[in-house]
C-alpha positions in Angstrom: -4.9 38.5 -75.6 -5.1 38.2 -72.0 -1.9 38.9 -69.6 -1.7 37.2 -66.4 -0.2 39.3 -64.1 3.1 38.0 -62.3 3.0 37.6 -58.6 5.9 39.3 -56.5 8.7 37.8 -55.4 8.2 39.9 -52.3 4.5 38.8 -51.4 4.1 37.5 -47.9 3.3 37.7 -44.4 4.2 41.5 -42.5 5.8 41.3 -39.7 2.9 42.2 -37.7 1.2 39.3 -38.6 4.0 36.5 -38.1 4.0 38.2 -34.5 0.5 37.8 -33.6 0.5 34.5 -35.2 3.5 33.2 -33.3 1.7 34.9 -29.7 -1.3 32.9 -30.7 0.7 30.1 -31.2 2.6 30.6 -27.9 -1.0 31.1 -26.0 -2.3 27.4 -26.9 0.9 25.8 -26.3 1.2 27.2 -22.7 -2.2 26.4 -22.3 -1.8 22.9 -23.4 1.4 22.2 -20.9 -0.1 23.5 -18.5 -2.9 20.7 -18.3 0.4 18.0 -18.9 1.6 17.6 -15.2 -2.3 17.9 -14.1 -3.0 14.6 -16.1 0.3 12.8 -15.3 -1.4 13.1 -11.9 -4.5 12.1 -12.7 -3.0 8.9 -14.3 -1.1 8.1 -11.6 -4.2 8.4 -8.9 -6.2 6.0 -11.0 -3.3 3.9 -11.6 -2.6 3.9 -7.6 -6.5 3.0 -6.8 -6.9 0.4 -9.1 -4.0 -1.2 -7.5 -5.4 -0.9 -3.9 -8.8 -2.6 -5.2 -6.4 -5.4 -6.2 -5.5 -6.2 -2.7 -8.4 -7.6 -1.6 -7.4 -10.8 -2.4 -3.8 -10.7 -1.1 -5.8 -9.2 2.0 -8.0 -12.3 2.3 -4.7 -14.3 1.8 -2.5 -12.6 4.4 -5.1 -13.0 6.9 -5.8 -15.8 6.3 -2.2 -17.0 6.5 -1.8 -15.5 9.9 -4.7 -17.5 11.7 -8.1 -17.2 13.1 -6.7 -16.6 16.7 -4.1 -14.0 15.8 -6.4 -12.1 13.6 -9.6 -12.1 16.3 -7.0 -10.8 18.8 -5.4 -8.4 16.4 -8.2 -6.9 15.6 -9.9 -6.7 19.0 -12.8 -4.3 19.5 -15.5 -6.4 22.0 -14.7 -7.0 25.9 -17.1 -10.2 27.0 -17.4 -12.3 23.8 -16.5 -15.2 25.9 -18.5 -14.7 28.9 -21.6 -17.0 29.8 -23.8 -14.1 30.6 -24.4 -10.6 29.6 -23.8 -9.3 25.7 -20.3 -8.0 25.1 -20.0 -4.3 25.2 -17.3 -2.0 23.4 -13.8 -2.5 24.6 -12.3 1.1 25.9 -9.6 0.5 23.6 -9.3 -1.2 19.8 -6.8 -3.3 18.3 -6.2 -2.3 14.5 -4.0 -5.2 12.9 -1.7 -2.9 10.1 -0.7 -4.7 6.8 1.3 -3.1 3.8 2.0 -3.5 0.4 4.3 -2.1 -2.1 3.4 0.6 -4.8 2.9 -2.2 -7.5 1.0 -4.2 -5.6 1.0 -8.4 -6.3 0.6 -8.7 -2.2 0.3 -7.6 1.3 2.2 -8.4 4.4 1.3 -8.3 8.5 3.0 -5.4 9.4 2.3 -4.8 13.3 -0.9 -4.1 15.5 -1.4 -0.9 17.3 -4.2 -0.1 20.0 -5.9 2.8 20.7 -8.8 4.4 22.6 -12.5 4.7 21.1 -14.3 7.9 22.1 -18.3 7.8 22.3 -19.9 10.3 19.9 -23.3 12.3 19.9 -25.1 9.3 17.9 -24.4 7.1 20.3 -21.5 5.3 17.4 -18.6 4.7 18.6 -15.5 6.0 16.4 -11.9 5.0 16.5 -9.5 8.0 18.3 -6.4 7.6 16.2 -4.2 9.9 18.1 -1.2 8.6 19.3 -1.7 5.2 19.0 0.7 2.7 20.5 2.4 -0.7 19.3 1.1 -3.9 20.7 3.7 -7.1 21.2 1.5 -9.1 22.8 -2.3 -9.3 23.6 -4.2 -11.8 26.5 -7.8 -13.0 24.8 -10.8 -13.1 27.2 -10.6 -16.5 27.2 -7.2 -16.4 28.9 -3.8 -16.9 27.2 -1.5 -14.3 25.5 -0.8 -13.9 22.1 2.4 -12.8 20.8 2.2 -10.8 17.6 5.8 -10.3 17.5 7.1 -14.2 18.2 8.4 -16.2 15.8 6.0 -18.7 14.0 5.2 -21.8 15.9 5.8 -24.0 12.9 9.0 -25.2 11.6 10.2 -22.0 9.8 10.9 -20.5 13.1 10.0 -17.0 11.6 8.6 -14.2 12.6 4.6 -13.8 11.9 5.1 -9.1 11.7 7.5 -7.4 10.0 8.5 -5.8 13.0 9.7 -8.4 14.6 11.9 -9.8 11.5 13.4 -6.4 11.8 14.4 -7.1 15.4 15.3 -10.8 14.4 17.0 -10.2 11.2 19.3 -8.0 13.4 20.1 -10.4 15.4 20.4 -13.3 12.4 21.6 -11.1 9.6 22.6 -14.1 7.2 18.0 -14.7 7.4 16.4 -13.6 4.6 12.8 -13.0 4.4 12.0 -13.2 0.8 8.3 -14.3 0.4 6.9 -11.5 3.0 9.6 -8.9 3.5 8.5 -5.7 2.4 11.3 -2.9 2.9 10.3 0.0 4.9 10.5 2.8 2.2 8.7 0.0 -0.7 5.3 0.3 2.4 3.3 2.4 -0.2 -0.2 1.2 0.8 -1.7 0.5 4.6 -4.4 -1.7 5.3 -5.8 -1.4 8.4 -7.9 -4.2 9.5 -10.4 -3.9 12.5 -13.6 -5.7 13.9 -17.1 -4.3 14.1 -18.7 -2.2 16.5 -21.0 -3.8 19.2 -23.7 -1.6 17.3 -23.3 -3.3 13.7 -24.8 -6.8 12.8 -21.6 -7.3 11.8 -20.2 -7.4 15.2 -18.0 -10.2 16.1 -19.6 -13.3 18.0 -18.0 -16.7 19.1 -20.9 -18.5 18.2 -20.4 -17.5 14.3 -18.2 -19.6 12.4 -16.9 -16.5 10.9 -15.3 -13.2 12.1 -16.1 -10.2 9.8 -13.8 -6.8 9.5 -13.4 -3.5 8.4 -9.9 -2.7 6.1 -9.4 0.6 5.5 -6.8 1.2 2.7 -4.7 4.2 2.9 -2.1 5.7 0.8 0.5 6.6 0.1 1.8 5.3 3.7 5.5 6.2 3.7 7.5 8.3 1.1 11.4 8.6 0.7 13.2 11.3 -1.4 15.8 10.1 -3.3 19.3 9.5 -1.5 21.2 12.8 -3.2 17.9 14.6 -2.8 17.8 17.1 0.1 15.0 16.8 2.7 11.9 19.7 1.9 11.5 22.3 5.0 14.0 20.5 7.2 11.8 17.0 7.1 13.8 14.2 7.8 13.8 12.3 4.2 11.8 8.9 5.7 8.6 9.0 7.4 5.0 8.6 6.9 2.4 10.8 5.7 -0.1 12.1 7.9 -3.4 10.5 7.7 -5.5 13.3 6.6 -3.3 14.0 3.4 -3.7 10.0 2.2 -6.5 8.5 -0.2 -8.5 5.8 1.0 -11.5 3.5 0.4 -13.3 0.9 2.8 -14.0 -3.0 2.3 -15.2 -5.5 4.3 -13.7 -9.1 4.5 -14.0 -12.1 6.6 -12.3 -15.0 7.8 -13.2 -18.4 9.2 -12.3 -21.0 11.7 
């Protein structure tokens, strides 16, 4: 007859084995948790880039809404376009037409026009000097006449064409609502900078063409706001622009027709 040894009721892991197992488990979980913020941040960045790329069609629609003349002078970069003789030259000052969009995308709106100088590089190309740009409310066309960026529209709607003008206009008309194009400042997450090409480019503007080619740089985040109850960090204001060197960006070409 064969007798089976009855297992001991006290058989199991020793205290040392349990401690080692818990230490390994904690080390593994801690390592995985360290990757969690990186993963969430990575997903957010991918989502923002996809949204930025989806703004191309909305940009086309907004530029066409503004009209050829407004966009032409709002992105002015070349002098002498309307002279009978000679070739256009790069202007000392360049206009940049700024569009903005919400983080969720869906549409863009014309915010303002800014002007900055151009500095010549060693390779002969011109680079826009982005230091201390000034806002423009009007600009004189080469062919004569003024274009007002912050004026009301010429049609019967009597609504300003820029968000900057809407801010001033709404102060005087507190009951006015701009539901179709108004974007709160705190919601202006994407910034789209529209400029013409330099004279050295084959896409440089020519009045004999029936189109205007533009270079659009999408930048984000443009503005970030803390919640109302959160104290500002490092004694900074709660609202403000993010420095351009901290923004993500990509560039695409676009064209509108007369």
